ZADO-1210 file (C-alpha; in nm, 4 decimals, padded with zeros to 6 digits):
<atoms>
<atom x="00.0859" y="-02.1375" z="00.4021" code="MET" pos="1"/>
<atom x="00.4074" y="-02.1411" z="00.6018" code="ASN" pos="2"/>
<atom x="00.5011" y="-01.8017" z="00.7506" code="CYS" pos="3"/>
<atom x="00.8681" y="-01.8524" z="00.6631" code="GLU" pos="4"/>
<atom x="00.7857" y="-01.8801" z="00.2948" code="ILE" pos="5"/>
<atom x="00.5581" y="-01.5762" z="00.3072" code="ILE" pos="6"/>
<atom x="00.8234" y="-01.3742" z="00.4898" code="ARG" pos="7"/>
<atom x="01.0759" y="-01.4655" z="00.2215" code="ASP" pos="8"/>
<atom x="00.8349" y="-01.3387" z="-00.0438" code="ILE" pos="9"/>
<atom x="00.7225" y="-01.0181" z="00.1336" code="LEU" pos="10"/>
<atom x="00.9999" y="-00.7910" z="-00.0007" code="PRO" pos="11"/>
<atom x="00.9258" y="-00.9079" z="-00.3541" code="LEU" pos="12"/>
<atom x="00.5540" y="-00.8633" z="-00.2923" code="TYR" pos="13"/>
<atom x="00.6202" y="-00.5104" z="-00.1687" code="HIS" pos="14"/>
<atom x="00.8199" y="-00.4350" z="-00.4854" code="ASP" pos="15"/>
<atom x="00.5358" y="-00.5813" z="-00.6955" code="GLU" pos="16"/>
<atom x="00.7608" y="-00.8318" z="-00.8712" code="VAL" pos="17"/>
<atom x="00.5830" y="-01.1553" z="-00.7726" code="VAL" pos="18"/>
<atom x="00.3652" y="-01.3639" z="-00.9977" code="SER" pos="19"/>
<atom x="-00.0120" y="-01.3302" z="-00.9786" code="GLU" pos="20"/>
<atom x="-00.0315" y="-01.6638" z="-00.7959" code="GLU" pos="21"/>
<atom x="00.2289" y="-01.5569" z="-00.5376" code="SER" pos="22"/>
<atom x="00.0490" y="-01.2259" z="-00.4906" code="ARG" pos="23"/>
<atom x="-00.2758" y="-01.4084" z="-00.4148" code="ARG" pos="24"/>
<atom x="-00.0984" y="-01.6415" z="-00.1711" code="LEU" pos="25"/>
<atom x="00.0620" y="-01.3533" z="00.0171" code="VAL" pos="26"/>
<atom x="-00.2598" y="-01.1524" z="00.0307" code="GLU" pos="27"/>
<atom x="-00.4577" y="-01.4526" z="00.1512" code="GLY" pos="28"/>
<atom x="-00.2006" y="-01.5239" z="00.4185" code="HIS" pos="29"/>
<atom x="-00.1642" y="-01.1694" z="00.5512" code="ILE" pos="30"/>
<atom x="-00.5421" y="-01.1488" z="00.5924" code="GLU" pos="31"/>
<atom x="-00.5196" y="-01.4206" z="00.8574" code="THR" pos="32"/>
<atom x="-00.1695" y="-01.3750" z="01.0025" code="CYS" pos="33"/>
<atom x="-00.1137" y="-01.0635" z="01.2124" code="PRO" pos="34"/>
<atom x="00.2618" y="-01.1279" z="01.2437" code="GLU" pos="35"/>
<atom x="00.3209" y="-01.1385" z="00.8674" code="CYS" pos="36"/>
<atom x="00.0901" y="-00.8389" z="00.8229" code="ARG" pos="37"/>
<atom x="00.3023" y="-00.6517" z="01.0799" code="LYS" pos="38"/>
<atom x="00.6191" y="-00.7512" z="00.8949" code="MET" pos="39"/>
<atom x="00.4779" y="-00.6196" z="00.5658" code="LEU" pos="40"/>
<atom x="00.3853" y="-00.2916" z="00.7367" code="ALA" pos="41"/>
<atom x="00.7417" y="-00.2683" z="00.8685" code="ALA" pos="42"/>
<atom x="00.8783" y="-00.3181" z="00.5162" code="ILE" pos="43"/>
<atom x="00.6515" y="-00.0416" z="00.3841" code="HIS" pos="44"/>
<atom x="00.7594" y="00.1936" z="00.6638" code="GLU" pos="45"/>
<atom x="01.1287" y="00.1121" z="00.6242" code="ASN" pos="46"/>
<atom x="01.1177" y="00.1823" z="00.2511" code="VAL" pos="47"/>
<atom x="00.9266" y="00.5072" z="00.3094" code="ARG" pos="48"/>
<atom x="01.1773" y="00.6275" z="00.5672" code="ILE" pos="49"/>
<atom x="01.4813" y="00.5260" z="00.3638" code="ASN" pos="50"/>
<atom x="01.3517" y="00.6982" z="00.0505" code="ASN" pos="51"/>
<atom x="01.2601" y="01.0262" z="00.2210" code="ALA" pos="52"/>
<atom x="01.6150" y="01.1712" z="00.2337" code="PRO" pos="53"/>
<atom x="01.6676" y="01.0816" z="-00.1324" code="ASP" pos="54"/>
<atom x="01.3559" y="01.2737" z="-00.2298" code="MET" pos="55"/>
<atom x="01.4677" y="01.5750" z="-00.0261" code="GLU" pos="56"/>
<atom x="01.8105" y="01.5615" z="-00.1862" code="GLN" pos="57"/>
<atom x="01.6545" y="01.5476" z="-00.5333" code="GLN" pos="58"/>
<atom x="01.4419" y="01.8521" z="-00.4533" code="GLU" pos="59"/>
<atom x="01.7457" y="02.0439" z="-00.3261" code="VAL" pos="60"/>
<atom x="01.9497" y="01.9429" z="-00.6315" code="SER" pos="61"/>
<atom x="01.6672" y="02.0483" z="-00.8623" code="GLY" pos="62"/>
<atom x="01.6346" y="02.3824" z="-00.6857" code="PHE" pos="63"/>
<atom x="02.0097" y="02.4451" z="-00.7066" code="LYS" pos="64"/>
<atom x="02.0050" y="02.3634" z="-01.0778" code="LEU" pos="65"/>
<atom x="01.7180" y="02.6050" z="-01.1309" code="LEU" pos="66"/>
<atom x="01.9060" y="02.8774" z="-00.9415" code="GLN" pos="67"/>
<atom x="02.2144" y="02.8175" z="-01.1539" code="LYS" pos="68"/>
<atom x="02.0166" y="02.8384" z="-01.4786" code="LEU" pos="69"/>
<atom x="01.8415" y="03.1574" z="-01.3686" code="LEU" pos="70"/>
<atom x="02.1732" y="03.3120" z="-01.2686" code="ARG" pos="71"/>
<atom x="02.3169" y="03.2317" z="-01.6124" code="ARG" pos="72"/>
<atom x="02.0201" y="03.3900" z="-01.7896" code="LYS" pos="73"/>
<atom x="02.0452" y="03.6997" z="-01.5718" code="THR" pos="74"/>
<atom x="02.4178" y="03.7333" z="-01.6403" code="LEU" pos="75"/>
<atom x="02.3646" y="03.6797" z="-02.0136" code="ALA" pos="76"/>
<atom x="02.1090" y="03.9626" z="-02.0257" code="LYS" pos="77"/>
<atom x="02.3409" y="04.2069" z="-01.8458" code="SER" pos="78"/>
</atoms>
């Protein structure tokens, strides 16, 4: 399989939106091609790094919401 085609498919493969046949083709290819395997690893790492701040922000937002709700309950009891 041509590396260019596989590299075009890798982001879709990563997102798990390829057909079963395409998945098999990509997996067969990356077993034998270190360059495409490296590119897939880079995609995984890039997505992990780019999503990390969003997760932190969600945790902070959730914590702030919890604080706000607790403050309201405390004020309502007073």
